[in-house]
N, CA, C and O of each residue as an XYZ file, in Angstrom:
1028
protein
N     107.993    132.778     92.900
C     107.322    133.711     91.871
C     105.882    134.100     92.403
O     105.211    133.351     93.113
N     105.475    135.379     91.971
C     104.203    135.769     92.484
C     103.136    135.590     91.285
O     103.372    135.978     90.141
N     101.854    134.915     91.702
C     100.997    134.716     90.751
C      99.722    135.460     91.074
O      99.395    135.579     92.255
N      98.975    135.972     90.104
C      97.711    136.612     90.360
C      96.719    135.338     89.783
O      96.819    134.705     88.732
N      95.947    135.245     90.643
C      94.903    133.911     90.018
C      93.553    134.727     89.898
O      92.995    135.159     90.907
N      93.029    134.930     88.570
C      91.617    135.489     88.571
C      90.659    134.247     88.524
O      90.532    133.597     87.486
N      89.974    133.930     89.706
C      89.115    133.037     89.480
C      89.395    131.997     90.302
O      90.470    131.412     90.163
N      88.383    131.557     91.391
C      88.706    130.464     92.343
C      87.519    129.628     92.539
O      86.945    129.508     93.622
N      87.162    129.032     91.406
C      86.416    127.843     91.276
C      87.095    126.678     91.707
O      88.168    126.720     92.308
N      86.413    125.506     91.374
C      87.124    124.178     91.682
C      88.459    123.982     91.200
O      89.273    123.444     91.950
N      88.810    124.361     89.992
C      90.272    124.123     89.289
C      91.029    125.321     90.124
O      92.087    125.055     90.695
N      90.495    126.587     90.182
C      91.391    127.496     90.691
C      91.892    127.267     92.069
O      93.038    127.594     92.377
N      91.126    126.754     92.851
C      91.391    126.282     94.153
C      92.490    125.368     94.182
O      93.557    125.621     94.743
N      92.197    124.176     93.504
C      93.374    123.334     93.284
C      94.596    123.688     92.744
O      95.644    123.178     93.141
N      94.540    124.661     91.725
C      95.801    125.114     91.105
C      96.357    126.140     92.301
O      97.584    126.095     92.387
N      95.840    126.879     93.063
C      96.328    127.775     94.084
C      97.053    126.639     95.115
O      98.153    126.940     95.578
N      96.597    125.664     95.386
C      97.291    124.854     96.265
C      98.440    124.035     95.589
O      99.289    123.567     96.348
N      98.544    123.844     94.444
C      99.617    123.210     93.701
C     100.596    124.394     93.606
O     101.779    124.067     93.706
N     100.366    125.587     93.448
C     101.434    126.589     93.304
C     102.039    126.862     94.596
O     103.251    126.986     94.774
N     101.098    126.956     95.531
C     101.571    127.114     97.077
C     102.629    126.234     97.523
O     103.630    126.522     98.179
N     102.230    125.049     97.037
C     103.096    123.751     97.490
C     104.346    123.764     96.804
O     105.309    123.192     97.315
N     104.449    124.375     95.658
C     105.851    124.559     94.911
C     106.702    125.822     95.498
O     107.820    126.144     95.096
N     105.981    126.456     96.497
C     106.739    127.694     97.194
C     106.370    128.970     96.511
O     107.053    129.952     96.801
N     105.413    129.112     95.662
C     105.026    130.159     95.007
C     104.100    131.241     95.859
O     103.348    130.830     96.743
N     104.186    132.409     95.591
C     103.178    133.297     96.223
C     101.838    133.512     95.605
O     101.859    133.909     94.440
N     100.816    133.348     96.100
C      99.648    133.379     95.351
C      98.599    134.410     95.774
O      98.161    134.364     96.923
N      98.143    135.398     94.856
C      97.078    136.313     95.122
C      95.958    136.121     94.289
O      96.164    136.035     93.079
N      94.574    136.023     94.811
C      93.417    135.703     94.105
C      92.362    136.845     94.358
O      92.235    137.527     95.375
N      91.566    136.893     93.075
C      90.566    137.836     92.993
C      89.539    137.129     92.436
O      89.760    136.526     91.386
N      88.417    137.087     92.959
C      87.122    136.591     92.338
C      86.080    136.892     93.329
O      85.955    136.421     94.459
N      85.302    137.814     92.678
C      84.201    138.470     93.437
C      82.948    137.654     93.412
O      81.921    138.096     93.928
N      82.988    136.472     92.830
C      81.921    135.486     92.931
C      82.140    134.256     93.857
O      81.277    133.379     93.911
N      83.213    134.185     94.542
C      83.640    133.112     95.232
C      84.199    133.407     96.615
O      84.768    134.481     96.809
N      84.065    132.502     97.592
C      84.716    132.627     98.767
C      86.050    132.417     98.834
O      86.402    131.243     98.725
N      87.036    133.380     99.011
C      88.353    133.317     98.934
C      89.024    133.416    100.329
O      88.841    134.447    100.976
N      89.795    132.407    100.845
C      90.537    132.742    102.044
C      91.335    133.940    101.995
O      92.050    134.378    101.093
N      91.032    134.449    103.319
C      91.617    136.061    103.607
C      93.003    136.019    103.236
O      93.450    137.000    102.641
N      93.811    134.982    103.501
C      95.283    134.887    103.310
C      95.541    134.927    101.742
O      96.668    135.236    101.354
N      94.675    134.668    100.948
C      94.879    134.791     99.648
C      94.195    135.902     98.890
O      94.760    136.362     97.897
N      92.901    136.419     99.316
C      92.171    137.194     98.745
C      92.729    138.765     98.653
O      93.378    139.340     99.526
N      92.317    139.293     97.401
C      92.668    140.785     97.115
C      91.323    141.254     96.803
O      90.435    140.585     96.276
N      91.255    142.552     97.205
C      89.916    143.389     97.228
C      89.627    143.673     95.702
O      88.480    143.838     95.286
N      90.594    143.713     95.008
C      90.200    144.230     93.480
C      91.370    143.572     92.513
O      92.482    143.231     92.918
N      90.876    143.461     91.109
C      91.748    142.902     90.247
C      93.211    143.634     90.142
O      94.301    143.080     90.006
N      92.946    144.944     90.235
C      94.277    145.726     90.227
C      95.262    145.161     91.537
O      96.458    144.907     91.393
N      94.707    145.054     92.503
C      95.609    144.650     93.724
C      96.224    143.322     93.475
O      97.430    143.134     93.630
N      95.258    142.247     93.023
C      95.821    140.860     92.714
C      97.022    141.032     91.617
O      98.068    140.428     91.855
N      96.942    141.728     90.568
C      97.732    141.773     89.370
C      99.143    142.732     89.823
O     100.236    142.484     89.314
N      98.989    143.669     90.678
C     100.134    144.409     91.131
C     101.360    143.398     91.484
O     101.290    142.545     92.368
N     102.332    143.593     90.774
C     103.621    142.826     91.220
C     103.640    141.426     90.826
O     104.548    140.698     91.224
N     102.704    140.989     90.071
C     102.453    139.540     89.830
C     103.541    139.263     88.570
O     103.669    140.124     87.701
N     104.223    138.160     88.529
C     104.901    137.754     87.366
C     103.967    137.189     86.349
O     103.982    137.524     85.165
N     103.121    136.280     86.892
C     102.217    135.594     86.112
C     100.656    135.858     86.428
O     100.277    135.866     87.599
N      99.800    136.063     85.410
C      98.427    136.471     85.598
C      97.608    135.114     85.051
O      97.687    134.800     83.863
N      96.932    134.449     85.864
C      96.336    133.093     85.414
C      94.683    133.399     85.402
O      94.022    133.803     86.358
N      94.260    133.127     84.204
C      92.801    133.342     83.868
C      92.105    132.072     84.083
O      92.205    131.170     83.251
N      91.297    131.927     85.314
C      90.704    130.617     85.710
C      89.114    130.769     85.851
O      88.462    130.213     86.735
N      88.575    131.609     84.842
C      87.077    131.760     84.974
C      86.500    131.075     83.844
O      87.239    130.661     82.950
N      85.103    130.897     83.793
C      84.439    130.389     82.588
C      84.847    131.074     81.336
O      85.219    132.247     81.347
N      84.784    130.392     80.311
C      85.067    130.948     78.971
C      84.140    132.051     78.436
O      84.528    132.980     77.728
N      82.929    131.863     78.830
C      82.017    132.985     78.531
C      82.461    134.247     78.899
O      82.228    135.220     78.182
N      83.137    134.341     80.042
C      83.505    135.735     80.845
C      84.978    136.086     80.395
O      85.546    137.001     80.991
N      85.623    135.425     79.395
C      86.887    135.949     79.223
C      86.956    137.243     78.548
O      87.757    138.092     78.939
N      86.111    137.471     77.485
C      86.333    139.014     76.904
C      86.034    139.987     77.951
O      86.839    140.912     78.058
N      85.055    139.962     78.728
C      84.726    140.767     79.802
C      85.941    141.123     80.605
O      86.446    142.244     80.660
N      86.373    139.992     81.249
C      87.795    139.977     82.225
C      89.046    140.606     81.623
O      89.811    141.420     82.138
N      89.086    139.953     80.216
C      90.591    140.534     79.424
C      90.361    142.245     79.276
O      91.286    143.026     79.499
N      89.274    142.603     78.952
C      89.135    144.082     78.865
C      89.302    145.036     80.054
O      89.767    146.174     80.003
N      88.801    144.318     81.240
C      89.016    144.880     82.529
C      90.409    144.810     83.035
O      90.908    145.735     83.675
N      91.042    143.703     82.744
C      92.300    143.351     83.001
C      93.468    144.315     82.233
O      94.435    144.736     82.866
N      93.312    144.543     81.133
C      94.284    144.907     80.294
C      94.883    146.320     80.759
O      96.086    146.451     80.532
N      94.274    147.325     81.334
C      94.831    148.464     81.903
C      95.836    148.393     83.057
O      96.637    149.288     83.326
N      95.686    147.037     83.818
C      96.395    146.708     84.956
C      97.768    146.145     84.758
O      98.628    146.096     85.637
N      97.911    145.675     83.383
C      98.972    144.975     83.186
C     100.287    145.793     82.682
O     100.168    146.814     82.003
N     101.455    145.302     83.040
C     102.687    146.090     82.648
C     103.790    145.164     82.013
O     103.753    143.947     82.190
N     104.529    145.624     81.454
C     105.808    145.042     80.852
C     106.339    143.855     81.802
O     106.287    144.093     83.008
N     106.746    142.847     81.477
C     107.254    141.816     82.237
C     106.416    140.728     82.656
O     106.832    139.614     82.972
N     105.048    141.154     82.642
C     104.025    140.235     83.177
C     103.688    139.097     81.950
O     103.876    139.392     80.770
N     103.270    138.023     82.287
C     102.766    137.019     81.305
C     101.499    136.534     81.809
O     101.303    136.401     83.017
N     100.483    136.217     80.774
C      99.261    135.966     80.977
C      98.961    134.380     80.450
O      99.375    133.903     79.393
N      98.302    133.837     81.257
C      98.098    132.201     80.723
C      96.616    132.079     81.235
O      96.124    132.694     82.180
N      95.945    131.062     80.332
C      94.629    130.621     80.870
C      94.595    129.220     81.027
O      95.509    128.573     80.517
N      93.576    128.560     81.730
C      93.591    127.205     82.131
C      92.228    126.594     81.548
O      91.672    125.624     82.063
N      91.819    127.174     80.578
C      90.380    126.703     80.101
C      90.624    125.302     79.305
O      91.708    124.853     78.935
N      89.287    124.710     79.135
C      89.185    123.240     78.475
C      89.074    123.415     77.146
O      89.178    122.397     76.462
N      88.859    124.601     76.520
C      89.032    124.787     75.127
C      89.825    125.886     74.882
O      90.124    126.668     75.784
N      90.293    126.053     73.438
C      91.638    126.700     73.447
C      91.288    127.883     72.155
O      91.888    128.958     72.146
N      90.505    127.620     71.351
C      90.662    128.655     70.114
C      89.916    130.044     70.435
O      90.388    131.120     70.068
N      88.713    129.931     71.151
C      88.347    131.234     71.599
C      89.106    131.885     72.693
O      89.197    133.108     72.586
N      89.615    131.390     73.620
C      90.633    132.019     74.547
C      91.870    132.665     73.945
O      92.305    133.797     74.160
N      92.346    131.723     73.153
C      93.706    132.319     72.551
C      93.186    133.401     71.480
O      93.835    134.444     71.400
N      92.300    133.266     70.825
C      91.841    134.530     69.902
C      91.540    135.627     70.556
O      91.881    136.685     70.027
N      90.866    135.668     71.797
C      90.707    136.758     72.781
C      91.853    137.283     73.189
O      91.966    138.509     73.171
N      92.805    136.556     73.586
C      94.029    136.972     74.143
C      94.935    137.649     73.067
O      95.550    138.679     73.343
N      95.001    137.149     72.020
C      95.655    137.747     70.802
C      95.120    139.268     70.563
O      95.824    140.274     70.476
N      93.849    139.194     70.486
C      92.919    140.343     70.066
C      92.998    141.526     70.986
O      92.923    142.675     70.551
N      93.180    141.184     72.537
C      92.910    142.005     73.457
C      94.135    142.343     74.125
O      94.215    143.455     74.648
N      95.213    141.450     74.191
C      96.365    141.654     74.893
C      97.424    142.113     73.705
O      98.293    142.950     73.953
N      97.300    141.551     72.491
C      98.184    141.838     71.500
C      99.554    141.672     71.579
O      99.991    140.776     72.301
N     100.315    142.394     70.949
C     101.792    142.253     70.909
C     102.491    142.710     72.148
O     103.581    142.215     72.434
N     101.974    143.560     72.851
C     102.336    144.136     74.116
C     102.482    143.389     75.382
O     103.324    143.663     76.238
N     101.677    142.494     75.451
C     101.683    141.536     76.721
C     101.606    140.043     76.244
O     100.719    139.483     75.600
N     102.904    139.512     76.791
C     102.975    138.005     76.561
C     102.099    137.063     76.966
O     101.870    137.063     78.176
N     101.531    136.244     76.292
C     100.531    135.309     76.652
C     100.615    133.972     75.815
O     101.113    133.847     74.697
N      99.946    132.876     76.694
C      99.974    131.619     75.933
C      98.594    130.847     76.469
O      98.109    131.090     77.573
N      98.091    129.985     75.630
C      97.020    129.357     76.024
C      97.453    128.108     76.678
O      98.369    127.521     76.100
N      96.953    127.527     77.851
C      97.085    126.220     78.273
C      95.731    125.502     78.757
O      94.688    126.108     78.999
N      95.912    124.128     78.860
C      94.818    123.392     79.219
C      95.306    122.272     80.268
O      95.815    121.260     79.788
N      95.205    122.365     81.446
C      95.849    121.312     82.433
C      94.859    120.088     82.016
O      93.639    120.231     81.933
N      95.469    118.995     81.793
C      94.478    117.617     81.549
C      94.427    116.876     82.953
O      94.629    115.681     83.166
N      94.101    117.899     83.874
C      93.809    117.110     85.230
C      93.066    118.102     86.065
O      93.172    119.302     85.812
N      92.366    117.695     86.988
C      91.424    118.430     87.856
C      91.620    118.162     89.200
O      92.433    117.319     89.579
N      90.812    118.934     90.075
C      90.858    118.644     91.632
C      90.864    117.031     91.958
O      91.729    116.500     92.655
N      89.884    116.410     91.412
C      89.753    114.979     91.584
C      91.286    114.319     91.343
O      91.840    113.736     92.274
N      91.818    114.430     90.253
C      93.064    113.962     89.806
C      94.189    114.316     90.913
O      94.999    113.435     91.199
N      94.253    115.382     91.446
C      95.217    116.014     92.205
C      94.906    115.338     93.764
O      95.768    115.009     94.578
N      93.602    115.243     93.907
C      93.220    114.614     95.511
C      93.824    113.034     95.348
O      94.509    112.540     96.244
N      93.533    112.389     94.253
C      94.051    110.937     94.139
C      95.352    110.734     94.187
O      95.831    109.705     94.665
N      96.145    111.820     93.633
C      97.591    111.726     93.519
C      97.955    111.187     92.126
O      99.018    110.605     91.909
N      97.041    111.405     91.220
C      97.290    110.732     89.867
C      98.426    111.469     89.033
O      98.219    112.544     88.470
N      99.599    110.825     89.004
C     100.690    111.514     88.218
C     101.089    110.316     87.051
O     100.858    109.109     87.122
N     101.630    110.921     86.180
C     102.112    112.535     86.046
C     100.949    113.276     85.601
O     100.050    112.776     84.925
N     100.985    114.480     85.993
C     100.092    115.388     85.421
C     100.468    116.075     83.923
O     101.592    116.416     83.554
N      99.329    116.169     83.244
C      99.739    116.420     81.643
C      98.929    117.879     81.497
O      97.885    118.202     82.064
N      99.702    118.622     80.600
C      99.168    120.014     80.214
C      99.485    120.118     78.906
O     100.511    119.570     78.503
N      98.634    120.855     78.012
C      98.844    121.332     76.812
C      99.025    122.763     76.794
O      98.379    123.535     77.502
N     100.072    123.157     75.830
C     100.529    124.628     75.799
C     100.137    125.054     74.360
O     100.591    124.437     73.396
N      99.295    126.104     74.211
C      99.159    126.682     72.853
C      99.853    127.924     72.758
O      99.546    128.914     73.421
N     100.882    127.870     71.851
C     101.522    129.098     71.606
C     100.695    130.304     70.785
O      99.805    130.034     69.978
N     101.059    131.493     71.061
C     100.495    132.585     70.349
C     101.568    132.832     69.377
O     102.752    132.841     69.717
N     101.151    133.042     68.105
C     102.117    133.534     66.925
C     102.968    134.987     67.527
O     104.147    135.273     67.313
N     102.025    135.718     68.278
C     102.664    136.870     68.570
C     103.618    136.786     69.649
O     104.294    137.780     69.911
N     103.779    135.526     70.425
C     104.652    135.403     71.508
C     105.361    133.967     71.623
O     105.233    133.343     72.677
N     106.030    133.486     70.669
C     106.453    132.266     70.822
C     107.227    131.959     72.142
O     107.159    130.936     72.824
N     107.946    133.031     72.336
C     108.764    133.181     73.522
C     108.074    132.800     74.920
O     108.660    132.136     75.775
N     106.943    133.222     75.044
C     105.963    133.277     76.086
C     105.479    131.663     76.259
O     105.222    131.163     77.354
N     105.411    131.024     75.107
C     105.100    129.539     75.193
C     106.163    128.719     75.815
O     105.936    127.712     76.486
N     107.369    129.215     75.551
C     108.504    128.300     75.922
C     108.688    128.755     77.531
O     109.074    127.973     78.399
N     108.401    129.916     77.726
C     108.297    130.218     79.311
C     107.402    129.553     80.018
O     107.635    129.180     81.168
N     106.309    129.343     79.416
C     105.019    128.833     79.932
C     105.323    127.262     80.136
O     104.982    126.652     81.149
N     105.948    126.732     79.141
C     106.431    125.239     79.215
C     107.190    125.003     80.538
O     106.918    124.135     81.368
N     108.172    125.899     80.603
C     108.996    125.590     81.711
C     108.466    125.852     83.105
O     108.909    125.352     84.139
N     107.248    126.879     82.973
C     106.561    127.011     84.337
C     105.874    125.715     84.522
O     106.004    125.364     85.695
N     105.203    124.876     83.833
C     104.365    123.643     84.060
C     105.283    122.635     84.418
O     105.039    121.858     85.342
N     106.309    122.591     83.762
C     107.406    121.528     84.070
C     108.036    121.492     85.444
O     108.357    120.510     86.114
N     108.147    122.843     85.727
C     108.703    123.174     86.959
C     107.451    122.693     88.325
O     107.671    122.496     89.521
N     106.412    122.638     87.709
C     105.460    122.076     88.506
C     105.212    120.643     88.522
O     104.188    120.203     89.046
N     106.102    119.867     87.970
C     106.024    118.328     87.756
C     105.153    117.919     86.630
O     104.786    116.744     86.670
N     104.758    118.615     85.667
C     103.958    118.456     84.624
C     104.661    117.786     83.411
O     105.851    118.069     83.271
N     104.167    117.045     82.627
C     104.409    116.519     81.199
C     103.711    117.539     80.400
O     102.502    117.674     80.589
N     104.404    118.389     79.398
C     103.857    119.157     78.720
C     103.798    118.780     77.087
O     104.757    118.186     76.594
N     102.917    119.058     76.461
C     102.755    118.789     74.973
C     102.254    120.078     74.392
O     101.428    120.750     75.008
N     102.773    120.480     73.110
C     102.167    121.651     72.459
C     101.688    121.400     71.276
O     102.231    120.671     70.445
N     100.537    122.053     71.126
C      99.553    121.915     70.034
C      98.999    123.202     69.613
O      98.889    124.058     70.491
N      98.611    123.503     68.354
C      97.699    124.571     67.977
C      96.418    124.581     68.604
O      95.930    123.526     69.011
N      95.736    125.844     68.737
C      94.601    125.789     69.349
C      93.489    124.903     68.564
O      92.560    124.390     69.188
N      93.596    124.792     67.526
C      92.657    124.112     66.485
C      92.857    122.623     66.752
O      91.946    121.829     66.985
N      94.106    122.353     66.692
C      94.457    120.833     67.177
C      93.962    120.309     68.436
O      93.354    119.246     68.560
N      94.268    121.142     69.383
C      93.565    120.976     70.672
C      92.272    120.680     70.694
O      91.766    119.637     71.111
N      91.690    121.698     70.198
C      90.179    121.488     70.233
C      89.584    120.388     69.590
O      88.614    119.800     70.067
N      90.093    120.102     68.586
C      89.654    118.810     67.595
C      89.876    117.499     68.470
O      89.048    116.591     68.543
N      91.065    117.519     69.102
C      91.350    116.193     69.883
C      90.402    116.107     71.214
O      90.074    115.027     71.706
N      89.962    117.500     71.788
C      89.175    117.318     72.950
C      87.655    116.954     72.716
O      86.827    116.535     73.526
N      87.521    117.262     71.249
C      86.031    117.056     70.799
C      85.961    115.559     70.875
O      84.884    115.097     71.254
N      86.802    114.832     70.617
C      86.630    113.181     70.622
C      87.041    112.485     71.827
O      86.984    111.258     71.897
N      87.519    113.331     72.933
C      87.953    112.730     73.961
C      87.165    113.317     75.192
O      86.242    112.749     75.775
N      87.668    114.493     75.469
C      87.046    115.184     76.811
C      85.528    115.500     76.713
O      84.708    115.180     77.574
N      85.221    116.234     75.447
C      83.648    116.444     75.281
C      83.106    115.158     75.084
O      81.967    115.038     75.535
N      83.642    114.049     74.481
C      82.868    112.903     74.174
C      82.653    112.121     75.566
O      81.601    111.531     75.812
N      83.791    112.171     76.492
C      83.391    111.426     77.806
C      82.306    112.115     78.536
O      81.442    111.400     79.045
N      82.217    113.443     78.669
C      81.182    114.143     79.227
C      79.870    113.914     78.917
O      78.990    113.749     79.762
N      79.670    113.894     77.420
C      78.465    113.736     76.780
C      77.915    112.110     77.104
O      76.752    111.755     77.293
N      78.979    111.388     77.099
C      78.252    109.945     77.245
C      78.076    109.893     78.788
O      77.072    109.277     79.146
N      78.833    110.405     79.754
C      78.596    110.214     81.175
C      77.494    111.169     81.668
O      77.009    111.045     82.793
N      77.153    112.015     80.901
C      75.722    112.867     81.333
C      74.522    111.987     81.078
O      73.505    111.904     81.767
N      74.858    111.262     79.823
C      73.487    110.434     79.399
C      73.318    109.298     80.448
O      72.216    109.013     80.916
N      74.490    108.655     80.796
C      74.430    107.626     82.035
C      73.967    108.092     83.056
O      73.082    107.446     83.615
N      74.365    109.223     83.568
C      74.130    109.716     84.928
C      72.601    110.073     84.832
O      71.957    109.916     85.869
N      71.992    110.495     83.809
C      70.746    110.910     83.789
C      69.699    109.743     83.663
O      68.517    109.837     83.993
N      70.334    108.580     83.114
C      69.491    107.321     83.162
C      69.904    106.451     84.546
O      69.659    105.249     84.646
N      70.463    107.116     85.433
C      70.752    106.540     86.674
C      71.765    105.261     86.692
O      71.859    104.551     87.693
N      72.487    105.034     85.546
C      73.513    104.091     85.404
C      74.757    104.314     86.319
O      75.321    105.408     86.331
N      75.124    103.407     86.984
C      76.321    103.448     88.013
C      76.089    103.777     89.207
O      77.089    103.937     89.907
N      74.882    103.965     89.775
C      74.407    104.179     91.282
C      74.647    103.225     91.918
O      75.008    103.361     93.087
N      74.512    101.931     91.319
C      74.502    100.664     92.168
C      75.470     99.656     91.499
O      75.039     98.894     90.634
N      76.899     99.634     91.918
C      77.890     98.776     91.434
C      78.002     97.464     92.045
O      78.908     96.683     91.755
N      77.135     97.229     92.842
C      77.203     95.948     93.470
C      77.271     94.660     92.418
O      77.776     93.631     92.867
N      76.861     94.656     91.238
C      76.814     93.765     90.252
C      77.653     94.062     89.071
O      77.646     93.307     88.098
N      78.474     95.280     89.126
C      79.032     95.711     88.111
C      80.342     94.883     87.720
O      81.232     94.686     88.547
N      80.401     94.417     86.424
C      81.694     93.477     86.084
C      83.056     94.486     85.874
O      82.990     95.713     85.956
N      84.101     93.844     85.633
C      85.194     94.802     85.744
C      85.298     95.593     84.449
O      86.105     96.514     84.327
N      84.488     95.224     83.510
C      84.403     95.990     82.210
C      83.742     97.306     82.335
O      83.826     98.179     81.471
N      83.068     97.422     83.465
C      82.132     98.658     83.674
C      83.007     99.581     84.565
O      82.743    100.782     84.618
N      84.011     99.066     85.248
C      84.766    100.009     86.136
C      85.261    101.107     85.507
O      85.157    102.204     86.056
N      85.841    100.981     84.329
C      86.393    102.222     83.487
C      85.328    103.391     83.410
O      85.570    104.559     83.715
N      84.151    102.921     82.972
C      82.935    103.761     82.897
C      82.706    104.627     84.294
O      82.538    105.843     84.389
N      82.751    103.636     85.349
C      82.421    104.281     86.685
C      83.484    105.233     87.025
O      83.161    106.305     87.537
N      84.740    104.958     86.795
C      85.657    106.014     87.092
C      85.387    107.326     86.279
O      85.532    108.420     86.824
N      85.001    107.213     85.002
C      84.543    108.574     84.049
C      83.464    108.991     84.650
O      83.429    110.212     84.801
N      82.472    108.339     85.089
C      81.402    108.880     85.811
C      81.780    109.703     87.187
O      81.376    110.826     87.490
N      82.451    109.056     87.760
C      82.993    110.027     89.037
C      83.860    111.065     88.674
O      83.851    111.998     89.477
N      84.624    111.194     87.689
C      85.479    112.185     87.280
C      84.607    113.220     86.768
O      84.838    114.386     87.087
N      83.627    112.936     86.008
C      82.573    114.064     85.588
C      81.812    114.549     86.505
O      81.507    115.735     86.371
N      81.354    113.910     87.528
C      80.531    114.258     88.719
C      81.358    115.357     89.468
O      80.845    116.414     89.837
N      82.806    115.004     89.686
C      83.535    115.961     90.428
C      84.027    117.204     89.675
O      84.804    117.965     90.252
N      83.610    117.465     88.379
C      84.131    118.555     87.746
C      82.896    119.764     88.029
O      81.758    119.450     88.378
N      83.264    120.938     87.850
C      82.455    122.101     88.039
C      81.049    121.951     87.078
O      81.083    121.354     86.002
N      80.118    122.422     87.487
C      78.926    122.208     87.013
C      78.942    123.020     85.467
O      78.369    122.490     84.515
N      79.517    124.097     85.343
C      79.706    124.912     84.129
C      80.457    124.182     83.157
O      80.305    124.550     81.993
N      81.156    123.324     83.355
C      82.158    122.630     82.544
C      81.537    121.926     81.418
O      82.023    122.027     80.292
N      80.439    121.180     81.660
C      79.812    120.387     80.551
C      79.393    121.342     79.525
O      79.766    121.112     78.374
N      78.591    122.500     79.782
C      78.140    123.128     78.819
C      79.279    123.857     78.119
O      79.199    124.087     76.913
N      80.285    124.211     78.802
C      81.583    124.924     78.143
C      82.290    124.109     77.129
O      82.564    124.524     76.003
N      82.624    122.714     77.662
C      83.099    122.110     76.606
C      82.384    121.604     75.565
O      83.034    121.219     74.593
N      80.924    121.492     75.534
C      80.311    121.194     74.572
C      79.808    122.341     73.578
O      79.519    122.140     72.399
N      79.755    123.411     74.149
C      79.360    124.717     73.214
C      80.588    125.546     72.856
O      80.476    126.191     71.814
N      81.498    125.632     73.380
C      82.447    126.480     73.473
C      83.674    125.860     72.430
O      84.582    126.494     71.892
N      83.392    124.508     72.351
C      84.433    123.803     71.328
C      83.605    123.645     69.984
O      82.553    123.009     69.915
N      84.222    124.314     68.907
C      83.544    124.170     67.763
C      83.692    122.873     66.948
O      83.325    122.825     65.774
N      84.176    121.936     67.519
C      84.281    120.521     66.902
C      83.346    119.735     67.681
O      82.975    118.700     67.128
N      82.836    119.998     68.931
C      82.048    119.134     69.791
C      80.908    118.582     69.056
O      80.789    117.358     68.984
N      80.025    119.395     68.479
C      78.656    119.047     67.888
C      78.979    117.872     66.704
O      78.285    116.869     66.534
N      79.969    118.161     66.069
C      80.404    117.207     64.919
C      80.640    115.782     65.571
O      80.207    114.730     65.102
N      81.416    115.915     66.763
C      81.768    114.633     67.401
C      80.469    113.757     67.946
O      80.232    112.561     67.776
N      79.778    114.672     68.594
C      78.607    114.053     69.130
C      77.600    113.507     68.393
O      76.906    112.585     68.822
N      77.414    114.184     66.920
C      76.601    113.651     65.698
C      77.383    112.317     65.333
O      76.783    111.274     65.074
N      78.576    112.414     65.333
C      79.283    111.111     64.633
C      78.926    109.966     65.550
O      78.546    108.887     65.096
N      79.060    110.223     66.946
C      78.789    109.182     67.947
C      77.161    108.779     67.861
O      76.825    107.599     67.956
N      76.407    109.601     67.716
C      74.863    109.105     67.830
C      74.730    108.418     66.357
O      73.960    107.460     66.288
N      75.455    108.848     65.101
C      75.164    107.928     63.959
C      75.529    106.543     64.122
O      74.815    105.595     63.795
N      76.890    106.457     64.740
C      77.441    105.159     64.854
C      76.659    104.343     65.957
O      76.623    103.133     65.730
N      76.069    104.740     67.028
C      75.231    104.149     67.833
C      74.138    103.698     67.158
O      73.927    102.486     67.188
N      73.291    104.511     66.470
C      72.172    104.316     65.863
C      72.446    102.912     64.881
O      71.782    101.879     64.977
N      73.456    103.107     64.029
C      73.777    102.038     63.047
C      74.164    100.653     63.800
O      73.812     99.578     63.314
N      74.833    100.719     64.895
C      75.110     99.475     65.676
C      73.791     98.988     66.391
O      73.621     97.792     66.629
N      72.926     99.882     66.702
C      71.575     99.476     67.318
C      70.697     98.761     66.275
O      69.983     97.824     66.634
N      70.732     99.234     64.810
C      70.131     98.548     63.753
C      70.599     97.274     63.495
O      69.873     96.294     63.330
N      71.900     97.281     63.457
C      72.609     96.014     62.987
C      72.296     94.889     63.909
O      72.172     93.732     63.505
N      72.168     95.250     65.174
C      71.977     94.232     66.250
C      70.674     93.304     65.968
O      70.565     92.101     66.204
N      69.665     94.230     65.370
C      68.434     93.699     65.102
C      68.258     92.841     63.953
O      67.205     92.242     63.735
N      69.338     92.774     63.177
C      69.220     92.041     61.878
C      70.494     91.178     61.577
O      70.500     90.319     60.695
N      71.613     91.477     62.401
C      72.830     90.617     62.134
C      72.743     89.425     62.919
O      72.059     89.270     63.931
N      73.602     88.482     62.287
C      73.501     87.105     63.078
C      74.620     87.005     64.073
O      74.811     85.996     64.752
N      75.415     88.190     64.136
C      76.387     88.277     65.464
C      77.742     87.861     64.749
O      78.779     87.918     65.410
N      77.776     87.473     63.508
C      79.316     87.132     63.170
C      80.058     88.479     62.577
O      81.253     88.366     62.307
N      79.497     89.580     62.390
C      80.194     90.573     62.050
C      80.120     91.540     63.217
O      80.533     92.662     62.921
N      79.723     91.402     64.397
C      79.479     92.570     65.539
C      80.545     92.272     66.375
O      80.338     92.833     67.451
N      81.519     91.694     66.388
C      82.656     91.659     67.381
C      83.521     92.930     67.337
O      83.719     93.491     66.259
N      83.984     93.343     68.361
C      84.923     94.617     68.594
C      86.180     94.264     68.139
O      86.764     93.309     68.652
N      86.723     94.974     67.152
C      88.079     94.862     66.582
C      89.269     95.115     67.616
O      89.282     96.124     68.321
N      90.203     94.204     67.664
C      91.352     94.432     68.676
C      92.217     95.500     67.932
O      92.354     95.578     66.711
N      92.757     96.282     68.849
C      93.545     97.577     68.438
C      94.775     97.068     67.572
O      95.418     96.063     67.875
N      94.995     97.732     66.648
C      96.244     97.544     65.755
C      97.430     97.241     66.548
O      97.659     97.855     67.590
N      98.307     96.188     66.040
C      99.604     95.956     66.600
C     100.670     97.165     66.414
O     100.860     97.691     65.317
N     101.340     97.549     67.589
C     102.154     98.535     67.447
C     103.444     98.154     66.513
O     104.008     97.069     66.653
N     103.850     99.078     65.596
C     105.131     98.776     64.802
C     106.419     98.943     65.603
O     106.717    100.071     65.997
N     107.234     97.855     65.880
C     108.408     98.064     66.583
C     109.277     98.957     65.807
O     110.381     99.280     66.246
């Protein structure tokens, strides 16, 4: 199959490699990046021509601008997906600007260049169906599964709520630790810190714009950050007055067989 990849940042590069390893033809348009000549197209129209899939791999703040430019170049039979880390705004914009005429679906690959480089499998992906194009979501699911991914389906709102307390939270904590200089010397780090160290490495390996995007574009991230800060403040207060008997970390609940 032929793919038009609009955006060649860190994830765009990794995704292009994943598609090509699977035997697909990839054409790339990104006027802001250095694209290998074997992949590069001189214009968006050239990239999209004859493509079965059009992949939006640019920062979320550029979505509306790109979709408006893209729409006149799309034709019947093509499908559009995005690979952004937040879903409500991209899915809303695709519904609004592509409408019923162009099949589309939101997707969020829960992996990045570092995961691919490390060979961390299985790769997981979330697909968010448009109510205008349920068949496009099914087709998109099959695409990701053909690339060896495990796919789950969520609404854009459910996706963003979950990401606020996982993805955005990890970046928020990691940014604070990085700015404090924590994790630069691991010579005395106990095993309990290694999970945090891996999180710091993953966050450092992601594109610089991603931190702001997942914090500002996710409508639930501010609420999650505020809840974390409230809990940390309360734990800090209790540590100064508590005798320690009620400060243990509870074990996870037992799974029901």
